[in-house]
PyMOL Python script that loads the backbone (N, CA, C, O; Angstrom):
from pymol import cmd

cmd.read_pdbstr("""\
ATOM      1  N   MET A   1      79.089  94.856 111.232  1.00  0.00           N
ATOM      2  CA  MET A   1      79.885  95.578 110.251  1.00  0.00           C
ATOM      3  C   MET A   1      80.118  97.016 110.713  1.00  0.00           C
ATOM      4  O   MET A   1      81.210  97.564 110.560  1.00  0.00           O
ATOM      5  N   LYS A   2      79.079  97.609 111.277  1.00  0.00           N
ATOM      6  CA  LYS A   2      79.170  98.984 111.753  1.00  0.00           C
ATOM      7  C   LYS A   2      80.216  99.097 112.868  1.00  0.00           C
ATOM      8  O   LYS A   2      80.978 100.062 112.913  1.00  0.00           O
ATOM      9  N   HIS A   3      80.249  98.111 113.761  1.00  0.00           N
ATOM     10  CA  HIS A   3      81.215  98.124 114.860  1.00  0.00           C
ATOM     11  C   HIS A   3      82.650  97.980 114.346  1.00  0.00           C
ATOM     12  O   HIS A   3      83.575  98.601 114.869  1.00  0.00           O
ATOM     13  N   LEU A   4      82.813  97.167 113.333  1.00  0.00           N
ATOM     14  CA  LEU A   4      84.130  96.968 112.746  1.00  0.00           C
ATOM     15  C   LEU A   4      84.636  98.272 112.127  1.00  0.00           C
ATOM     16  O   LEU A   4      85.821  98.590 112.225  1.00  0.00           O
ATOM     17  N   TYR A   5      83.762  99.004 111.506  1.00  0.00           N
ATOM     18  CA  TYR A   5      84.110 100.287 110.899  1.00  0.00           C
ATOM     19  C   TYR A   5      84.595 101.271 111.967  1.00  0.00           C
ATOM     20  O   TYR A   5      85.634 101.909 111.798  1.00  0.00           O
ATOM     21  N   PHE A   6      83.848 101.394 113.059  1.00  0.00           N
ATOM     22  CA  PHE A   6      84.232 102.319 114.131  1.00  0.00           C
ATOM     23  C   PHE A   6      85.506 101.869 114.832  1.00  0.00           C
ATOM     24  O   PHE A   6      86.314 102.702 115.244  1.00  0.00           O
ATOM     25  N   LEU A   7      85.691 100.572 114.968  1.00  0.00           N
ATOM     26  CA  LEU A   7      86.911 100.051 115.574  1.00  0.00           C
ATOM     27  C   LEU A   7      88.124 100.378 114.709  1.00  0.00           C
ATOM     28  O   LEU A   7      89.165 100.774 115.234  1.00  0.00           O
ATOM     29  N   SER A   8      88.007 100.221 113.406  1.00  0.00           N
ATOM     30  CA  SER A   8      89.126 100.527 112.518  1.00  0.00           C
ATOM     31  C   SER A   8      89.452 102.012 112.535  1.00  0.00           C
ATOM     32  O   SER A   8      90.624 102.382 112.464  1.00  0.00           O
ATOM     33  N   ILE A   9      88.446 102.869 112.627  1.00  0.00           N
ATOM     34  CA  ILE A   9      88.686 104.318 112.719  1.00  0.00           C
ATOM     35  C   ILE A   9      89.381 104.655 114.030  1.00  0.00           C
ATOM     36  O   ILE A   9      90.304 105.470 114.049  1.00  0.00           O
ATOM     37  N   ALA A  10      88.952 104.042 115.117  1.00  0.00           N
ATOM     38  CA  ALA A  10      89.562 104.291 116.421  1.00  0.00           C
ATOM     39  C   ALA A  10      91.022 103.838 116.430  1.00  0.00           C
ATOM     40  O   ALA A  10      91.883 104.555 116.940  1.00  0.00           O
ATOM     41  N   LEU A  11      91.308 102.676 115.882  1.00  0.00           N
ATOM     42  CA  LEU A  11      92.687 102.177 115.837  1.00  0.00           C
ATOM     43  C   LEU A  11      93.563 103.057 114.951  1.00  0.00           C
ATOM     44  O   LEU A  11      94.720 103.309 115.286  1.00  0.00           O
ATOM     45  N   PHE A  12      93.037 103.520 113.847  1.00  0.00           N
ATOM     46  CA  PHE A  12      93.789 104.410 112.972  1.00  0.00           C
ATOM     47  C   PHE A  12      94.109 105.718 113.686  1.00  0.00           C
ATOM     48  O   PHE A  12      95.221 106.232 113.561  1.00  0.00           O
ATOM     49  N   SER A  13      93.157 106.261 114.428  1.00  0.00           N
ATOM     50  CA  SER A  13      93.374 107.504 115.168  1.00  0.00           C
ATOM     51  C   SER A  13      94.449 107.330 116.226  1.00  0.00           C
ATOM     52  O   SER A  13      95.300 108.202 116.399  1.00  0.00           O
ATOM     53  N   LEU A  14      94.416 106.212 116.931  1.00  0.00           N
ATOM     54  CA  LEU A  14      95.422 105.963 117.964  1.00  0.00           C
ATOM     55  C   LEU A  14      96.807 105.817 117.357  1.00  0.00           C
ATOM     56  O   LEU A  14      97.779 106.338 117.904  1.00  0.00           O
ATOM     57  N   SER A  15      96.910 105.125 116.248  1.00  0.00           N
ATOM     58  CA  SER A  15      98.230 104.946 115.637  1.00  0.00           C
ATOM     59  C   SER A  15      98.748 106.259 115.067  1.00  0.00           C
ATOM     60  O   SER A  15      99.957 106.489 115.071  1.00  0.00           O
ATOM     61  N   ALA A  16      97.880 107.113 114.585  1.00  0.00           N
ATOM     62  CA  ALA A  16      98.309 108.406 114.046  1.00  0.00           C
ATOM     63  C   ALA A  16      98.800 109.326 115.143  1.00  0.00           C
ATOM     64  O   ALA A  16      99.635 110.195 114.892  1.00  0.00           O
ATOM     65  N   MET A  17      98.296 109.151 116.360  1.00  0.00           N
ATOM     66  CA  MET A  17      98.685 110.013 117.462  1.00  0.00           C
ATOM     67  C   MET A  17      99.815 109.406 118.291  1.00  0.00           C
ATOM     68  O   MET A  17     100.293 110.036 119.235  1.00  0.00           O
ATOM     69  N   ALA A  18     100.243 108.206 117.956  1.00  0.00           N
ATOM     70  CA  ALA A  18     101.317 107.558 118.707  1.00  0.00           C
ATOM     71  C   ALA A  18     102.601 108.359 118.558  1.00  0.00           C
ATOM     72  O   ALA A  18     102.856 108.973 117.522  1.00  0.00           O
ATOM     73  N   GLN A  19     103.393 108.339 119.602  1.00  0.00           N
ATOM     74  CA  GLN A  19     104.665 109.052 119.551  1.00  0.00           C
ATOM     75  C   GLN A  19     105.606 108.373 118.576  1.00  0.00           C
ATOM     76  O   GLN A  19     105.623 107.150 118.443  1.00  0.00           O
ATOM     77  N   LEU A  20     106.362 109.172 117.922  1.00  0.00           N
ATOM     78  CA  LEU A  20     107.341 108.690 116.973  1.00  0.00           C
ATOM     79  C   LEU A  20     108.638 108.410 117.717  1.00  0.00           C
ATOM     80  O   LEU A  20     109.192 109.316 118.340  1.00  0.00           O
ATOM     81  N   LYS A  21     109.133 107.185 117.667  1.00  0.00           N
ATOM     82  CA  LYS A  21     110.338 106.816 118.409  1.00  0.00           C
ATOM     83  C   LYS A  21     111.552 106.642 117.512  1.00  0.00           C
ATOM     84  O   LYS A  21     112.682 106.724 117.991  1.00  0.00           O
ATOM     85  N   ASP A  22     111.348 106.406 116.230  1.00  0.00           N
ATOM     86  CA  ASP A  22     112.458 106.379 115.291  1.00  0.00           C
ATOM     87  C   ASP A  22     111.955 106.889 113.947  1.00  0.00           C
ATOM     88  O   ASP A  22     110.753 107.046 113.737  1.00  0.00           O
ATOM     89  N   CYS A  23     112.859 107.134 113.075  1.00  0.00           N
ATOM     90  CA  CYS A  23     112.501 107.754 111.798  1.00  0.00           C
ATOM     91  C   CYS A  23     112.625 106.797 110.623  1.00  0.00           C
ATOM     92  O   CYS A  23     113.034 107.200 109.534  1.00  0.00           O
ATOM     93  N   ALA A  24     112.282 105.561 110.832  1.00  0.00           N
ATOM     94  CA  ALA A  24     112.386 104.573 109.762  1.00  0.00           C
ATOM     95  C   ALA A  24     111.541 104.962 108.547  1.00  0.00           C
ATOM     96  O   ALA A  24     111.893 104.625 107.417  1.00  0.00           O
ATOM     97  N   THR A  25     110.438 105.665 108.770  1.00  0.00           N
ATOM     98  CA  THR A  25     109.560 106.040 107.659  1.00  0.00           C
ATOM     99  C   THR A  25     109.470 107.555 107.450  1.00  0.00           C
ATOM    100  O   THR A  25     108.624 108.026 106.689  1.00  0.00           O
ATOM    101  N   CYS A  26     110.327 108.308 108.112  1.00  0.00           N
ATOM    102  CA  CYS A  26     110.251 109.771 108.027  1.00  0.00           C
ATOM    103  C   CYS A  26     110.487 110.312 106.621  1.00  0.00           C
ATOM    104  O   CYS A  26     109.957 111.365 106.267  1.00  0.00           O
ATOM    105  N   SER A  27     111.266 109.612 105.829  1.00  0.00           N
ATOM    106  CA  SER A  27     111.541 110.111 104.484  1.00  0.00           C
ATOM    107  C   SER A  27     110.380 109.878 103.530  1.00  0.00           C
ATOM    108  O   SER A  27     110.362 110.429 102.430  1.00  0.00           O
ATOM    109  N   THR A  28     109.417 109.070 103.940  1.00  0.00           N
ATOM    110  CA  THR A  28     108.285 108.774 103.054  1.00  0.00           C
ATOM    111  C   THR A  28     106.940 109.213 103.605  1.00  0.00           C
ATOM    112  O   THR A  28     105.939 109.173 102.889  1.00  0.00           O
ATOM    113  N   GLN A  29     106.898 109.634 104.875  1.00  0.00           N
ATOM    114  CA  GLN A  29     105.634 110.041 105.481  1.00  0.00           C
ATOM    115  C   GLN A  29     105.782 111.389 106.169  1.00  0.00           C
ATOM    116  O   GLN A  29     106.862 111.737 106.647  1.00  0.00           O
ATOM    117  N   VAL A  30     104.701 112.139 106.216  1.00  0.00           N
ATOM    118  CA  VAL A  30     104.685 113.421 106.904  1.00  0.00           C
ATOM    119  C   VAL A  30     104.524 113.163 108.404  1.00  0.00           C
ATOM    120  O   VAL A  30     103.664 112.389 108.822  1.00  0.00           O
ATOM    121  N   ILE A  31     105.360 113.820 109.200  1.00  0.00           N
ATOM    122  CA  ILE A  31     105.268 113.692 110.658  1.00  0.00           C
ATOM    123  C   ILE A  31     104.269 114.718 111.151  1.00  0.00           C
ATOM    124  O   ILE A  31     104.365 115.904 110.833  1.00  0.00           O
ATOM    125  N   LYS A  32     103.316 114.253 111.925  1.00  0.00           N
ATOM    126  CA  LYS A  32     102.288 115.142 112.459  1.00  0.00           C
ATOM    127  C   LYS A  32     102.719 115.676 113.825  1.00  0.00           C
ATOM    128  O   LYS A  32     103.439 115.010 114.569  1.00  0.00           O
ATOM    129  N   GLU A  33     102.270 116.876 114.136  1.00  0.00           N
ATOM    130  CA  GLU A  33     102.627 117.521 115.404  1.00  0.00           C
ATOM    131  C   GLU A  33     102.245 116.649 116.597  1.00  0.00           C
ATOM    132  O   GLU A  33     102.980 116.604 117.583  1.00  0.00           O
ATOM    133  N   GLN A  34     101.109 115.954 116.522  1.00  0.00           N
ATOM    134  CA  GLN A  34     100.665 115.103 117.625  1.00  0.00           C
ATOM    135  C   GLN A  34     101.655 113.981 117.906  1.00  0.00           C
ATOM    136  O   GLN A  34     101.750 113.509 119.039  1.00  0.00           O
ATOM    137  N   GLN A  35     102.394 113.547 116.886  1.00  0.00           N
ATOM    138  CA  GLN A  35     103.338 112.449 117.052  1.00  0.00           C
ATOM    139  C   GLN A  35     104.577 112.859 117.847  1.00  0.00           C
ATOM    140  O   GLN A  35     105.208 112.015 118.483  1.00  0.00           O
ATOM    141  N   ILE A  36     104.928 114.139 117.818  1.00  0.00           N
ATOM    142  CA  ILE A  36     106.164 114.568 118.470  1.00  0.00           C
ATOM    143  C   ILE A  36     105.954 115.589 119.581  1.00  0.00           C
ATOM    144  O   ILE A  36     106.916 116.005 120.228  1.00  0.00           O
ATOM    145  N   SER A  37     104.723 115.993 119.808  1.00  0.00           N
ATOM    146  CA  SER A  37     104.457 117.083 120.758  1.00  0.00           C
ATOM    147  C   SER A  37     104.864 116.763 122.195  1.00  0.00           C
ATOM    148  O   SER A  37     105.157 117.685 122.957  1.00  0.00           O
ATOM    149  N   LYS A  38     104.893 115.514 122.586  1.00  0.00           N
ATOM    150  CA  LYS A  38     105.227 115.152 123.960  1.00  0.00           C
ATOM    151  C   LYS A  38     106.656 114.621 124.120  1.00  0.00           C
ATOM    152  O   LYS A  38     107.033 114.155 125.195  1.00  0.00           O
ATOM    153  N   LEU A  39     107.441 114.693 123.053  1.00  0.00           N
ATOM    154  CA  LEU A  39     108.817 114.215 123.121  1.00  0.00           C
ATOM    155  C   LEU A  39     109.708 115.254 123.800  1.00  0.00           C
ATOM    156  O   LEU A  39     109.481 116.458 123.678  1.00  0.00           O
ATOM    157  N   SER A  40     110.717 114.775 124.510  1.00  0.00           N
ATOM    158  CA  SER A  40     111.671 115.669 125.166  1.00  0.00           C
ATOM    159  C   SER A  40     112.623 116.256 124.122  1.00  0.00           C
ATOM    160  O   SER A  40     112.641 115.821 122.970  1.00  0.00           O
ATOM    161  N   ILE A  41     113.404 117.241 124.537  1.00  0.00           N
ATOM    162  CA  ILE A  41     114.390 117.840 123.648  1.00  0.00           C
ATOM    163  C   ILE A  41     115.395 116.783 123.167  1.00  0.00           C
ATOM    164  O   ILE A  41     115.750 116.750 121.988  1.00  0.00           O
ATOM    165  N   ASP A  42     115.849 115.921 124.087  1.00  0.00           N
ATOM    166  CA  ASP A  42     116.792 114.868 123.696  1.00  0.00           C
ATOM    167  C   ASP A  42     116.169 113.898 122.706  1.00  0.00           C
ATOM    168  O   ASP A  42     116.816 113.500 121.737  1.00  0.00           O
ATOM    169  N   GLU A  43     114.918 113.513 122.942  1.00  0.00           N
ATOM    170  CA  GLU A  43     114.242 112.602 122.014  1.00  0.00           C
ATOM    171  C   GLU A  43     114.105 113.237 120.631  1.00  0.00           C
ATOM    172  O   GLU A  43     114.279 112.563 119.616  1.00  0.00           O
ATOM    173  N   LEU A  44     113.794 114.531 120.592  1.00  0.00           N
ATOM    174  CA  LEU A  44     113.696 115.241 119.319  1.00  0.00           C
ATOM    175  C   LEU A  44     115.061 115.317 118.630  1.00  0.00           C
ATOM    176  O   LEU A  44     115.153 115.206 117.408  1.00  0.00           O
ATOM    177  N   ARG A  45     116.109 115.506 119.419  1.00  0.00           N
ATOM    178  CA  ARG A  45     117.466 115.561 118.869  1.00  0.00           C
ATOM    179  C   ARG A  45     117.842 114.220 118.238  1.00  0.00           C
ATOM    180  O   ARG A  45     118.383 114.183 117.133  1.00  0.00           O
ATOM    181  N   PHE A  46     117.557 113.128 118.932  1.00  0.00           N
ATOM    182  CA  PHE A  46     117.854 111.805 118.382  1.00  0.00           C
ATOM    183  C   PHE A  46     116.994 111.525 117.151  1.00  0.00           C
ATOM    184  O   PHE A  46     117.470 110.957 116.167  1.00  0.00           O
ATOM    185  N   LEU A  47     115.743 111.923 117.214  1.00  0.00           N
ATOM    186  CA  LEU A  47     114.832 111.705 116.096  1.00  0.00           C
ATOM    187  C   LEU A  47     115.306 112.465 114.859  1.00  0.00           C
ATOM    188  O   LEU A  47     115.268 111.930 113.751  1.00  0.00           O
ATOM    189  N   THR A  48     115.747 113.695 115.038  1.00  0.00           N
ATOM    190  CA  THR A  48     116.249 114.500 113.927  1.00  0.00           C
ATOM    191  C   THR A  48     117.498 113.864 113.331  1.00  0.00           C
ATOM    192  O   THR A  48     117.636 113.773 112.112  1.00  0.00           O
ATOM    193  N   ASN A  49     118.397 113.430 114.190  1.00  0.00           N
ATOM    194  CA  ASN A  49     119.643 112.826 113.714  1.00  0.00           C
ATOM    195  C   ASN A  49     119.447 111.416 113.166  1.00  0.00           C
ATOM    196  O   ASN A  49     120.334 110.884 112.499  1.00  0.00           O
ATOM    197  N   ASP A  50     118.315 110.817 113.437  1.00  0.00           N
ATOM    198  CA  ASP A  50     117.996 109.498 112.907  1.00  0.00           C
ATOM    199  C   ASP A  50     118.061 109.507 111.374  1.00  0.00           C
ATOM    200  O   ASP A  50     118.526 108.547 110.760  1.00  0.00           O
ATOM    201  N   LEU A  51     117.595 110.592 110.773  1.00  0.00           N
ATOM    202  CA  LEU A  51     117.628 110.704 109.312  1.00  0.00           C
ATOM    203  C   LEU A  51     119.056 110.628 108.786  1.00  0.00           C
ATOM    204  O   LEU A  51     119.316 109.964 107.783  1.00  0.00           O
ATOM    205  N   TYR A  52     119.979 111.304 109.459  1.00  0.00           N
ATOM    206  CA  TYR A  52     121.387 111.280 109.056  1.00  0.00           C
ATOM    207  C   TYR A  52     122.010 109.909 109.328  1.00  0.00           C
ATOM    208  O   TYR A  52     122.784 109.401 108.517  1.00  0.00           O
ATOM    209  N   ALA A  53     121.669 109.320 110.470  1.00  0.00           N
ATOM    210  CA  ALA A  53     122.220 108.014 110.840  1.00  0.00           C
ATOM    211  C   ALA A  53     121.835 106.955 109.815  1.00  0.00           C
ATOM    212  O   ALA A  53     122.647 106.088 109.491  1.00  0.00           O
ATOM    213  N   ARG A  54     120.626 107.011 109.309  1.00  0.00           N
ATOM    214  CA  ARG A  54     120.178 106.020 108.323  1.00  0.00           C
ATOM    215  C   ARG A  54     120.918 106.144 107.000  1.00  0.00           C
ATOM    216  O   ARG A  54     120.913 105.218 106.189  1.00  0.00           O
ATOM    217  N   LYS A  55     121.555 107.295 106.783  1.00  0.00           N
ATOM    218  CA  LYS A  55     122.379 107.487 105.575  1.00  0.00           C
ATOM    219  C   LYS A  55     123.853 107.202 105.855  1.00  0.00           C
ATOM    220  O   LYS A  55     124.688 107.341 104.961  1.00  0.00           O
ATOM    221  N   GLY A  56     124.187 106.797 107.109  1.00  0.00           N
ATOM    222  CA  GLY A  56     125.545 106.412 107.435  1.00  0.00           C
ATOM    223  C   GLY A  56     126.437 107.517 107.964  1.00  0.00           C
ATOM    224  O   GLY A  56     127.655 107.348 108.020  1.00  0.00           O
ATOM    225  N   TYR A  57     125.862 108.637 108.352  1.00  0.00           N
ATOM    226  CA  TYR A  57     126.657 109.750 108.878  1.00  0.00           C
ATOM    227  C   TYR A  57     127.393 109.351 110.155  1.00  0.00           C
ATOM    228  O   TYR A  57     126.807 108.722 111.036  1.00  0.00           O
ATOM    229  N   LYS A  58     128.678 109.713 110.261  1.00  0.00           N
ATOM    230  CA  LYS A  58     129.457 109.492 111.481  1.00  0.00           C
ATOM    231  C   LYS A  58     129.311 110.730 112.361  1.00  0.00           C
ATOM    232  O   LYS A  58     129.637 111.839 111.938  1.00  0.00           O
ATOM    233  N   PHE A  59     128.831 110.543 113.559  1.00  0.00           N
ATOM    234  CA  PHE A  59     128.585 111.664 114.457  1.00  0.00           C
ATOM    235  C   PHE A  59     129.817 112.003 115.283  1.00  0.00           C
ATOM    236  O   PHE A  59     130.513 111.113 115.771  1.00  0.00           O
ATOM    237  N   LYS A  60     130.080 113.297 115.435  1.00  0.00           N
ATOM    238  CA  LYS A  60     131.180 113.773 116.271  1.00  0.00           C
ATOM    239  C   LYS A  60     130.750 113.896 117.724  1.00  0.00           C
ATOM    240  O   LYS A  60     131.572 113.781 118.634  1.00  0.00           O
ATOM    241  N   ASP A  61     129.466 114.128 117.937  1.00  0.00           N
ATOM    242  CA  ASP A  61     128.924 114.233 119.297  1.00  0.00           C
ATOM    243  C   ASP A  61     128.919 112.843 119.933  1.00  0.00           C
ATOM    244  O   ASP A  61     128.327 111.910 119.392  1.00  0.00           O
ATOM    245  N   TYR A  62     129.577 112.713 121.075  1.00  0.00           N
ATOM    246  CA  TYR A  62     129.747 111.424 121.757  1.00  0.00           C
ATOM    247  C   TYR A  62     128.407 110.775 122.110  1.00  0.00           C
ATOM    248  O   TYR A  62     128.222 109.578 121.889  1.00  0.00           O
ATOM    249  N   GLU A  63     127.477 111.555 122.656  1.00  0.00           N
ATOM    250  CA  GLU A  63     126.181 111.014 123.088  1.00  0.00           C
ATOM    251  C   GLU A  63     125.365 110.491 121.908  1.00  0.00           C
ATOM    252  O   GLU A  63     124.785 109.408 121.973  1.00  0.00           O
ATOM    253  N   ILE A  64     125.329 111.260 120.850  1.00  0.00           N
ATOM    254  CA  ILE A  64     124.572 110.839 119.662  1.00  0.00           C
ATOM    255  C   ILE A  64     125.236 109.628 119.013  1.00  0.00           C
ATOM    256  O   ILE A  64     124.562 108.686 118.596  1.00  0.00           O
ATOM    257  N   SER A  65     126.548 109.666 118.934  1.00  0.00           N
ATOM    258  CA  SER A  65     127.291 108.543 118.359  1.00  0.00           C
ATOM    259  C   SER A  65     127.024 107.250 119.122  1.00  0.00           C
ATOM    260  O   SER A  65     126.756 106.214 118.515  1.00  0.00           O
ATOM    261  N   ASN A  66     127.094 107.307 120.443  1.00  0.00           N
ATOM    262  CA  ASN A  66     126.826 106.116 121.262  1.00  0.00           C
ATOM    263  C   ASN A  66     125.393 105.628 121.102  1.00  0.00           C
ATOM    264  O   ASN A  66     125.142 104.424 121.043  1.00  0.00           O
ATOM    265  N   TYR A  67     124.461 106.561 121.034  1.00  0.00           N
ATOM    266  CA  TYR A  67     123.047 106.203 120.875  1.00  0.00           C
ATOM    267  C   TYR A  67     122.846 105.383 119.601  1.00  0.00           C
ATOM    268  O   TYR A  67     122.207 104.331 119.628  1.00  0.00           O
ATOM    269  N   PHE A  68     123.389 105.866 118.494  1.00  0.00           N
ATOM    270  CA  PHE A  68     123.179 105.175 117.223  1.00  0.00           C
ATOM    271  C   PHE A  68     124.054 103.934 117.064  1.00  0.00           C
ATOM    272  O   PHE A  68     123.680 103.003 116.351  1.00  0.00           O
ATOM    273  N   ASN A  69     125.207 103.911 117.715  1.00  0.00           N
ATOM    274  CA  ASN A  69     126.052 102.709 117.661  1.00  0.00           C
ATOM    275  C   ASN A  69     125.347 101.500 118.266  1.00  0.00           C
ATOM    276  O   ASN A  69     125.696 100.363 117.947  1.00  0.00           O
ATOM    277  N   GLU A  70     124.371 101.722 119.123  1.00  0.00           N
ATOM    278  CA  GLU A  70     123.599 100.629 119.731  1.00  0.00           C
ATOM    279  C   GLU A  70     122.494 100.106 118.819  1.00  0.00           C
ATOM    280  O   GLU A  70     121.902  99.064 119.101  1.00  0.00           O
ATOM    281  N   LYS A  71     122.216 100.809 117.743  1.00  0.00           N
ATOM    282  CA  LYS A  71     121.154 100.398 116.814  1.00  0.00           C
ATOM    283  C   LYS A  71     121.711  99.370 115.831  1.00  0.00           C
ATOM    284  O   LYS A  71     122.767  99.594 115.240  1.00  0.00           O
ATOM    285  N   PRO A  72     121.021  98.253 115.650  1.00  0.00           N
ATOM    286  CA  PRO A  72     121.535  97.202 114.752  1.00  0.00           C
ATOM    287  C   PRO A  72     121.608  97.644 113.286  1.00  0.00           C
ATOM    288  O   PRO A  72     122.400  97.095 112.519  1.00  0.00           O
ATOM    289  N   TRP A  73     120.807  98.612 112.894  1.00  0.00           N
ATOM    290  CA  TRP A  73     120.773  99.047 111.505  1.00  0.00           C
ATOM    291  C   TRP A  73     121.810 100.124 111.191  1.00  0.00           C
ATOM    292  O   TRP A  73     122.047 100.421 110.020  1.00  0.00           O
ATOM    293  N   TYR A  74     122.432 100.712 112.211  1.00  0.00           N
ATOM    294  CA  TYR A  74     123.364 101.828 111.987  1.00  0.00           C
ATOM    295  C   TYR A  74     124.713 101.325 111.490  1.00  0.00           C
ATOM    296  O   TYR A  74     125.381 100.535 112.157  1.00  0.00           O
ATOM    297  N   LYS A  75     125.101 101.791 110.314  1.00  0.00           N
ATOM    298  CA  LYS A  75     126.390 101.451 109.700  1.00  0.00           C
ATOM    299  C   LYS A  75     127.063 102.760 109.276  1.00  0.00           C
ATOM    300  O   LYS A  75     126.807 103.252 108.177  1.00  0.00           O
ATOM    301  N   PRO A  76     127.922 103.332 110.133  1.00  0.00           N
ATOM    302  CA  PRO A  76     128.562 104.605 109.773  1.00  0.00           C
ATOM    303  C   PRO A  76     129.499 104.437 108.574  1.00  0.00           C
ATOM    304  O   PRO A  76     130.305 103.508 108.521  1.00  0.00           O
ATOM    305  N   VAL A  77     129.372 105.356 107.617  1.00  0.00           N
ATOM    306  CA  VAL A  77     130.206 105.261 106.417  1.00  0.00           C
ATOM    307  C   VAL A  77     130.928 106.554 106.057  1.00  0.00           C
ATOM    308  O   VAL A  77     131.943 106.516 105.361  1.00  0.00           O
ATOM    309  N   SER A  78     130.420 107.706 106.523  1.00  0.00           N
ATOM    310  CA  SER A  78     131.062 108.964 106.149  1.00  0.00           C
ATOM    311  C   SER A  78     130.827 110.035 107.199  1.00  0.00           C
ATOM    312  O   SER A  78     129.929 109.917 108.032  1.00  0.00           O
ATOM    313  N   ASP A  79     131.642 111.082 107.152  1.00  0.00           N
ATOM    314  CA  ASP A  79     131.486 112.215 108.069  1.00  0.00           C
ATOM    315  C   ASP A  79     130.433 113.164 107.550  1.00  0.00           C
ATOM    316  O   ASP A  79     130.154 114.183 108.182  1.00  0.00           O
TER     317      ASP A  79
END
""", "prot")
cmd.dss("prot")
cmd.show_as("cartoon", "prot")
cmd.util.cbc("prot")
cmd.orient("prot")
């Protein structure tokens, strides 16, 4: 039982420190610095715009638009 407890704590710590790759839960959870500290500027830019993309924002920036157009959940609806 003791080993199971320590294993669950270790797994929770690893998942909390995992890098954030999309913002599916960003509107309901606090993002910790450890989750984004190793992301590149471009990754941070996409992550920030992920919130807008999930609301259907149409991007004017070609690179961001192409990035989100490849996502199966992205449905642009407004500017």
